C-alpha positions in Angstrom: 7.1 -19.0 -16.4 9.9 -20.6 -14.8 10.2 -21.0 -10.6 6.9 -19.1 -10.5 6.2 -17.2 -9.9 -4.1 -3.6 -7.1 -16.8 6.3 -3.0 -17.1 8.8 -4.1 -19.8 10.6 -1.8 -20.9 13.6 -4.0 -23.3 13.4 -6.5 -21.4 13.2 -9.3 -18.9 10.6 -7.9 -21.8 8.5 -7.4 -23.3 9.0 -10.8 -19.8 8.0 -12.1 -20.2 5.1 -10.0 -23.2 3.6 -11.1 -22.4 4.8 -15.2 -18.9 2.5 -15.0 -21.4 -0.3 -13.4 -24.0 -0.1 -15.8 -21.5 0.6 -19.0 -19.2 -2.8 -17.8 -22.5 -4.5 -17.7 -23.0 -4.1 -20.8 -20.3 -6.5 -22.0 -22.3 -8.9 -20.9 -25.5 -7.6 -22.5 -24.0 -7.7 -26.0 -23.6 -10.1 -28.4 -20.1 -10.6 -29.3 -20.9 -10.2 -33.1 -22.6 -7.0 -32.3 -19.9 -5.4 -29.8 -17.7 -3.4 -32.7 -21.1 -1.3 -34.2 -22.7 -1.1 -30.6 -23.1 2.3 -28.9 -20.7 2.6 -26.2 -19.9 -1.0 -25.3 -16.6 -0.9 -23.0 -14.2 -3.2 -24.8 -10.1 -3.8 -25.1 -8.5 -1.7 -27.2 -5.0 -3.1 -28.6 -2.3 -0.6 -28.7 0.7 -1.0 -30.3 3.7 -1.0 -28.1 5.9 -1.8 -30.6 7.6 -4.5 -28.1 5.9 -8.3 -29.8 9.1 -10.2 -27.9 8.2 -9.3 -24.6 6.0 -10.6 -21.8 4.3 -7.4 -19.6 3.1 -8.8 -16.1 4.0 -5.8 -14.5 1.6 -2.6 -15.4 0.9 0.5 -13.2 -2.2 2.4 -14.4 -1.5 6.3 -13.8 -4.6 7.6 -15.3 -6.2 7.3 -19.2 -3.7 8.9 -20.5 -0.4 7.5 -18.6 0.6 3.8 -18.0 3.9 2.0 -17.1 4.2 -1.7 -18.1 7.3 -4.1 -17.7 8.6 -7.4 -18.2 10.9 -9.5 -19.8 14.6 -8.7 -21.0 14.7 -6.0 -18.7 11.6 -3.8 -20.4 10.0 -0.7 -19.4 7.7 1.0 -21.6 5.7 4.2 -20.8 3.0 6.1 -22.3 1.6 9.6 -21.6 -0.8 9.8 -24.9 -3.3 7.0 -23.8 -1.1 4.1 -25.3 -0.7 5.9 -29.4 3.0 6.0 -28.2 5.0 4.3 -25.9 8.8 5.6 -24.7 11.1 2.6 -24.2 12.9 4.0 -20.4 14.3 0.4 -19.6 17.3 0.4 -17.4 20.1 0.2 -18.8 22.5 -2.7 -18.1 19.2 -4.7 -17.1 18.6 -6.7 -20.4 19.1 -10.1 -18.4 16.5 -9.4 -16.0 12.7 -10.1 -15.5 10.6 -7.3 -14.4 7.3 -8.9 -13.0 6.0 -5.3 -10.6 6.4 -1.5 -11.3 4.3 0.7 -9.4 4.2 4.5 -10.9 3.4 7.2 -8.4 2.2 9.4 -11.3 4.0 10.1 -14.9 7.7 10.6 -13.7 8.1 8.4 -10.5 7.8 5.0 -10.6 9.7 1.8 -9.4 10.2 -1.8 -10.8 11.2 -5.1 -9.2 13.0 -8.0 -10.9 12.4 -11.2 -9.9 14.7 -14.3 -9.5 16.9 -16.1 -7.1 19.7 -14.3 -5.7 21.1 -11.4 -7.2 18.5 -11.5 -9.6 16.2 -10.0 -7.6 16.1 -6.0 -7.5 14.5 -3.2 -7.3 15.3 0.0 -9.5 13.6 3.6 -9.2 13.7 6.1 -11.2 12.4 10.4 -10.7 12.9 11.3 -14.3 10.2 9.5 -16.3 12.7 7.1 -16.8 15.5 8.9 -18.2 17.9 7.5 -15.2 17.5 4.9 -13.1 19.1 4.0 -9.4 19.2 0.7 -8.0 17.9 0.6 -4.7 17.8 -2.8 -3.9 20.1 -6.1 -4.7 19.4 -9.0 -3.5 22.6 -11.0 -1.9 21.0 -14.1 0.0 21.2 -17.1 -2.5 17.9 -18.6 -0.8 15.1 -15.4 -1.4 13.3 -15.0 -4.5 11.5 -11.8 -4.4 7.9 -11.7 -6.2 5.5 -8.8 -6.0 5.9 -5.3 -3.7 2.9 -2.6 -2.8 3.2 1.1 -1.8 0.7 2.0 0.9 1.3 6.2 -0.4 4.4 7.7 -1.9 6.5 7.0 0.4 6.0 3.6 2.7 6.2 0.3 0.8 6.8 -3.4 0.8 8.5 -6.4 -0.9 8.1 -10.0 -0.6 10.0 -13.1 -0.9 9.5 -16.7 -0.7 10.1 -18.1 2.1 12.9 -17.9 4.3 14.1 -20.1 6.8 10.8 -21.5 6.8 9.1 -18.0 6.9 7.9 -15.0 4.0 10.8 -12.3 3.7 9.3 -8.5 4.0 11.4 -5.9 2.9 10.4 -2.5 3.6 10.8 0.8 2.1 10.0 4.4 4.0 11.4 6.8 1.4 9.5 5.7 -1.8 12.1 2.9 -3.0 15.2 4.7 -2.6 16.3 2.3 0.2 15.0 -0.9 1.7 15.2 -3.0 5.0 14.5 -6.5 5.6 12.0 -6.4 8.5 12.4 -8.8 11.5 9.6 -12.4 10.8 9.5 -13.0 14.3 5.6 -11.4 13.3 5.5 -13.5 10.6 4.0 -17.1 10.4 5.1 -20.3 9.5 4.9 -21.2 5.8 3.7 -24.9 4.7 6.0 -27.0 3.1 5.9 -26.2 -0.8 4.4 -22.8 -0.1 5.6 -19.3 -2.3 4.2 -16.6 -4.0 3.3 -16.0 -7.9 5.3 -13.5 -9.5 2.2 -13.7 -12.5 0.7 -10.3 -12.1 2.8 -8.1 -9.4 -1.1 -8.8 -7.7 0.6 -11.5 -4.9 1.0 -8.4 -2.5 -1.2 -5.8 -2.3 -2.4 -2.8 0.2 -5.5 -0.5 0.4 -5.2 2.6 2.9 -1.9 3.7 5.2 -1.8 0.8 6.9 -3.5 -2.9 5.4 -1.6 -5.2 3.0 -2.0 -8.9 2.0 -0.2 -11.5 0.5 -1.2 -14.2 -1.6 0.2 -18.3 -1.8 -0.1 -21.4 -3.0 2.1 -24.3 -4.0 1.6 -25.8 -0.4 -1.4 -28.3 0.6 -3.3 -24.6 1.0 -3.7 -21.5 -1.0 -3.7 -18.9 1.7 -4.0 -15.6 2.3 -1.7 -13.7 4.8 -2.7 -9.8 6.2 -1.0 -7.5 7.9 -2.6 -4.8 10.1 0.6 -2.8 10.7 2.3 -2.3 7.7 4.1 -5.8 7.4 5.3 -6.2 11.1 2.9 -8.4 12.3 0.6 -11.3 10.1 -2.6 -13.3 10.3 -3.3 -16.3 7.7 -5.9 -17.9 6.3 -7.2 -20.4 4.1 -9.2 -20.1 0.8 -11.2 -22.1 -1.5 -8.9 -21.9 -4.2 -7.6 -25.4 -4.5 -3.6 -25.3 -4.1 -1.8 -28.7 -3.4 0.7 -28.5 -6.6 3.4 -25.9 -7.3 1.5 -24.6 -10.0 -2.1 -24.1 -8.1 -3.0 -21.6 -5.6 -3.9 -17.4 -5.1 -2.1 -16.1 -8.0 -3.9 -12.1 -7.6 -5.3 -10.3 -4.9 -7.6 -6.8 -5.1 -9.1 -4.9 -2.3 -11.3 -1.9 -2.6 -11.2 -1.4 0.8 -9.5 -2.5 3.9 -12.3 -4.8 3.9 -13.9 -5.6 0.6 -11.2 -8.1 -1.2 -11.2 -10.3 -4.5 -8.5 -13.4 -4.7 -8.3 -15.2 -8.0 -6.0 -18.0 -9.8 -6.3 -21.4 -10.4 -3.3 -23.7 -12.1 -1.1 -21.9 -14.8 -0.3 -24.7 -16.5 -1.9 -24.9 -19.5 -3.7 -28.3 -20.4 -5.1 -28.4 -16.5 -8.8 -27.1 -15.2 -8.4 -24.4 -12.7 -12.0 -25.3 -10.6 -12.8 -22.3 -7.8 -10.5 -19.9 -9.9 -12.5 -16.7 -7.6 -13.1 -16.0 -4.0 -14.2 -13.3 -1.9 -13.7 -12.0 1.7 -16.5 -9.2 3.2 -13.8 -9.0 6.4 -10.9 -8.0 5.1 -9.1 -11.3 4.7 -10.1 -13.4 8.0 -12.1 -15.5 5.8 -13.0 -16.6 2.2 -15.8 -17.7 0.4 -15.7 -19.4 -3.7 -17.4 -17.2 -6.2 -20.7 -19.0 -6.8 -19.7 -18.7 -10.7 -16.0 -18.4 -11.1 -14.1 -17.9 -14.1 -13.9 -20.6 -16.5 -10.3 -21.0 -16.1 -6.7 -19.8 -14.3 -6.8 -16.2 -13.7 -3.5 -14.2 -12.8 -4.5 -10.9 -12.3 -8.1 -8.9 -10.8 -8.5 -5.3 -10.3 -11.4 -3.2 -8.7 -13.1 -0.3 -10.9 -13.1 2.7 -9.4 -16.0 4.7 -7.8 -18.1 1.2 -7.9 -18.7 -1.1 -4.9 -19.2 -3.7 -7.1 -17.1 -4.1 -10.3 -14.1 -5.5 -11.3 -12.4 -7.1 -13.6 -9.6 -10.5 -14.2 -7.7 -11.7 -16.5 -5.7 -14.5 -17.7 -4.5 -16.1 -20.7 -7.6 -17.0 -21.8 -9.7 -14.1 -21.3 -11.2 -11.0 -19.5 -14.0 -12.0 -17.1 -16.6 -9.2 -15.4 -18.1 -9.4 -11.9 -20.9 -6.8 -11.1 -22.0 -8.5 -7.8 -18.5 -7.7 -6.2 -17.4 -11.5 -7.2 -20.2 -13.6 -6.5 -20.3 -13.9 -10.3 -18.1 -13.7 -13.0 -18.7 -14.3 -16.6 -16.3 -14.1 -19.3 -16.6 -11.0 -21.8 -13.3 -11.4 -23.9 -10.9 -14.1 -24.9 -7.8 -12.0 -25.5 -4.5 -13.5 -23.6 -3.4 -10.8 -20.5 -1.5 -11.4 -17.5 -1.7 -8.2 -15.4 -4.8 -5.5 -15.2 -4.9 -2.6 -13.2 -7.4 0.6 -13.1 -6.7 4.5 -12.3 -8.5 7.1 -9.9 -10.2 8.2 -13.6 -11.4 5.1 -14.7 -8.3 4.4 -17.1 -8.3 0.5 -16.7 -5.5 -1.2 -18.9 -4.1 -4.7 -19.2 -1.0 -6.3 -20.6 0.4 -9.9 -21.2 2.1 -11.8 -23.9 3.6 -10.9 -27.2 3.8 -7.2 -25.8 -0.2 -6.9 -26.0 -1.4 -3.6 -23.7 -4.9 -2.3 -23.9 -7.3 0.0 -22.6 -10.9 0.1 -22.1 -12.8 2.2 -24.2 -16.1 2.9 -24.6 
C-alpha cells in the first residue's frame, strides 16, 4: 500500500427502502451453503474486468448499468452494461501513476485522482467517456501527497493532501475539476504528529449536501474526523474511538447519508494485525462518535450507505463485506471476498472493487 495511503417521501420510495433493507438483511439470515439457491438472496456477483493485474481502489457507481473504476498502473475502466463488458479508458501516458479515487457525474464525465509525493499527485478530467483526458492539476510541492477527493455537485469539489507545514491541505474546484486552487489553511486545525489520510478507497474525504464535507485521519496518537460546513474554508476536529497511534491504524473511510448521520470504518491495514473497534457512528454531523456495539471483525477500508434506506450500509475490506441494518450499531460479515472500496448509486446499483481486477455488483 506504500506510504498509505461515499428519503424517499412518496409511498413508492418508502416501499423501495423497506424492500432494500429487508433484502440485504436476508444476507445474514440465509446459511452460506444455501445462498446459491435462495430466492432473491442478495450477493456480490463478480464481473470480469479483464484487468487481473490491477488493484482498483477508486470506484464511482453511476447506476446499476454504469460504473467507473480506477487503480494501479494508471488504469481507468468503464462499463455501461452492468459489468458485462468493460472499456479501458485510461489516460494516455499514465502507466506510472496510481489512481486511488474517481468521481463520475454520469457515463461521460469523470474526474480521477492520482496519488503520490510531488508530481505523482495529479487530477485528470474527461467529458467524452474517456476518449480524451485533460490533466487539470499537477502537484508541484514535494511535501504534499494527495489522497482523496469529493464533489458536492457537478461543479464544486475538493481534494485533500496530507499535512503541509503542519496542516492538511485542501484543493478546491468550482468548474467540475477543470481547474483547481489551494485553499488558505487559516481555518484548518493543526495536524497531530504523524497524522495523515489513507488513500485506500477514495473515501477519506466525503461530502453530503451543498456545503458539508468530512476528512478522515490516522497515523497520529488519535484517529480523528475533521468537518467543514463551508466547503473546506474552516474545520473542526473530533476524536473517534477507532484506534490509532501507528502509521497503519486509523479511520480509512467515511460515509454520510445526510449532513447528520455518519459512519466511519478503519482499523489496522497490516494483514496479520487485529483491528478492534473498527467502526464508529455519528448522529450529530461528526461532532461526536461512538463505537459500534458489534464492529466488523477486521480492518475495513470502504463504506457506503444503501440509498433509500435510513439504516442499511455496507463496509468492505480485504477479508470480507459486512452489513449493518441498524445504522452502524452492529455489523455482520456476509461475504469473505476481498474488496477495497464500495459505492452505491441512487437506483440501488451497488458496486465493489479491489485487488486482482475484482469488480462486483450487488445482485438479487
